[in-house]
C-alpha atoms as one frame of an Amber mdcrd trajectory, in Angstrom:
protein
  38.009  51.815  54.454  39.287  49.829  57.465  38.633  52.884  59.635  35.035
  53.027  58.360  34.497  49.366  59.214  35.910  49.869  62.717  33.665  52.903
  63.206  30.642  50.916  62.000  31.432  48.165  64.487  31.595  50.781  67.261
  28.246  52.138  66.107  29.511  55.557  64.987  28.202  55.096  61.452  25.076
  53.074  62.278  21.544  54.291  62.907  20.556  53.083  66.403  16.896  52.420
  65.504  17.243  50.487  62.242  20.835  49.218  62.610  21.414  50.434  59.050
  24.394  52.540  58.019  23.634  56.239  58.616  24.008  59.413  56.564  27.539
  60.043  57.863  28.530  56.614  56.533  27.021  57.497  53.141  28.879  60.792
  52.988  32.208  59.180  53.864  31.645  56.305  51.445  30.864  58.632  48.551
  33.861  60.856  49.349  36.250  57.905  49.401  34.715  55.854  46.594  35.979
  55.994  43.072  32.967  54.115  41.744  29.632  55.428  40.566  26.430  54.212
  42.156  22.854  54.278  40.982  20.677  55.637  43.755  17.083  55.211  44.833
  15.708  57.736  47.311  12.817  56.762  49.575  10.763  59.072  51.771   7.910
  57.643  53.807   4.940  59.230  55.500   3.406  57.206  58.314  -0.305  57.950
  58.441  -2.168  57.681  61.743   1.044  57.187  63.740   1.158  57.810  67.472
   4.669  59.284  67.846   5.436  57.016  70.811   5.542  54.127  68.291   7.716
  55.908  65.725  10.858  53.802  66.284   8.916  50.543  65.953   7.291  51.764
  62.732  10.601  52.974  61.253  12.227  49.619  62.089   9.468  47.797  60.210
   9.798  50.151  57.234  13.570  49.567  57.192  13.016  45.808  57.270  10.694
  45.961  54.260  13.215  48.073  52.361  16.072  45.675  53.193  14.032  42.712
  52.000  13.053  44.478  48.769  16.546  45.140  47.397  19.170  42.868  45.857
  21.339  42.036  48.851  24.377  41.898  48.796  24.598  44.041  45.638  22.553
  46.937  47.055  23.030  48.823  50.308  20.251  50.473  52.317  21.154  53.584
  54.321  18.988  55.663  56.648  19.630  59.306  55.781  16.934  61.081  57.796
  14.026  60.586  60.150  11.790  59.234  57.363  14.339  59.035  54.541  16.370
  56.179  53.142  18.753  55.715  50.223  19.554  52.548  48.320  23.015  52.464
  46.722  22.884  50.049  43.833  25.911  48.143  42.671  26.037  46.508  39.216
  22.917  48.235  38.049  21.400  49.834  34.996  18.320  51.990  34.476  16.046
  48.999  33.928  17.147  47.240  37.111  16.928  50.486  39.109  13.341  51.019
  37.945  12.427  47.412  38.747  13.813  47.689  42.286  12.198  51.122  42.790
   8.815  49.738  41.712   9.223  46.759  44.049  10.088  49.101  46.927   7.063
  51.309  46.280   4.732  48.329  45.998   6.032  46.550  49.105   5.981  49.716
  51.220   2.486  50.634  50.016   1.176  47.283  51.240   2.761  47.676  54.671
   0.146  48.140  57.371   0.978  48.077  61.088  -1.239  47.815  64.134   0.429
  50.075  66.691  -1.192  51.483  69.814  -4.659  50.403  68.764  -4.353  52.229
  65.429  -3.631  51.009  61.922  -0.588  52.813  60.566  -0.291  53.010  56.776
   2.872  53.816  54.865   2.801  56.302  52.001   6.118  56.005  50.156   7.711
  58.363  47.674  10.341  56.447  45.718  12.462  58.173  43.119  15.584  57.663
  41.079  17.433  60.995  40.950  19.405  61.742  37.804  22.193  63.311  39.849
  22.508  62.415  43.527  24.352  64.665  45.962  23.888  64.005  49.705  25.964
  67.040  50.732
């Protein structure tokens, strides 16, 4: 675990756009962890996005996700270009559904003016019954 922290501080396990832990961090955490996590998967579509503003839009999406979970009990991880995972600690099905609904609602309301266009976020938020990032 100390090695993972050192690698995060160096930036090896951190997404450069969002400053969130990245997929490699998730994979290493799940391999080394003895605990079980509830997971929420989030995939976003950014409608009307000029690709030159993609990093700005993804940073805003990540910020909304971070502010919609139960920090410090939940961890947000960027796993793909438009994909995120929330690892939930101390959770149950009811809490997972509540957080997932909050994420979907907050992301659905997100609207960004970028490059003279209004970019809307279309989120898909799901709670998989069996999560395997590999």
